[in-house]
N, C-alpha and C positions, 0 to 999 in steps of 0.2 A: 394021171387022168387023160383021156383021149380029147383032141380037138374037135370041138363041134362045130362046123362051119355054118350051119344051119341057124344056131342059136346066135352066132356071131354075126349073121347077115339080117338076122331079124332084131336084133339090138342095134347094130347100126342103123337101119331102116328108121326105128322108133326114135334114135336119138336124132337122127337128121330131121325129122317132122317136127321134133321137141323144138330144135333149133329156129327150125322156119316160125313155128309158132311164137317163139320169144321175139323173132325180130317183126313179125308182124303186130305184136303188140306196142312198138315204137311207132307204129304208123297210123294208129288210131289216135284221134283226140279226145274220143268217147272214153271216160274212165273205167266204165263198167264193160266196154268190150277190151280193152286193153288189159284188164284184170282177168278176163275171162281167157285171153290168149296167154297169159302166164300162168294160169291156174291149169290150162291142158297143157303147156309146156311142161311142168312139174310133173303131172301124171305119166306123161309120155316120157320123161327123163326115167322116174322108178320103174316103169315097164321096162325100158331100155336095159336098166342095171340088172333088174331081176331076171330077164330075158337069159343072160347068162349062165344062170345056174337052175332054173327052175321054171316050172309053168309049161302049160301044154303050147306046142308051136303054133297048131293051126289057130289056137284063141289068140296068141300075141300076133299072128298074121293078120286077123280080122283087126284087132286094134289098129294096127299098122294102116291097114285099109280104109277103115273108118277115120282114123285121124287126118289122112291125106284127102279123103272127101270133105272133110269138114273145112280144113284148112283152104281147099279149092274153092269151097264155096264162100268162104269168109273173104278171100280175095277177090273173087268176082264182086261180092257186095261192094268192098271197098272201090273197087274200080268203077262200078256203076255210080255210087254215090259222088266220086270224084269226077265223073264226066257230066253230071247233072249241076255241079258247081261250077259257077261262071268264075273264071280266074280274077284273081285280085290284080288290078293294073297300078294300083298306086294312087289313083285320080279320086277316090273317094266315092266314085259312082257305081 
């Protein structure tokens, strides 16, 4: 069996994005958003494992690109929400 570096690279990229989605799930108080992040992490992990043995590389690369875009949008939304929420100062005001 020959070493397919393209498959390994795509697998690593998908796995990395999956890990970032799993981490992002811990940063959301909203249970629905957190669950969706974990679901997407699972899908991307499955694709990551499958990329090593089968699938069209162009399709797998498209999933990686789409996953990265969605993750960046989600992080941006969280940062926007955080910036609009006043910090808690412990005084009850």
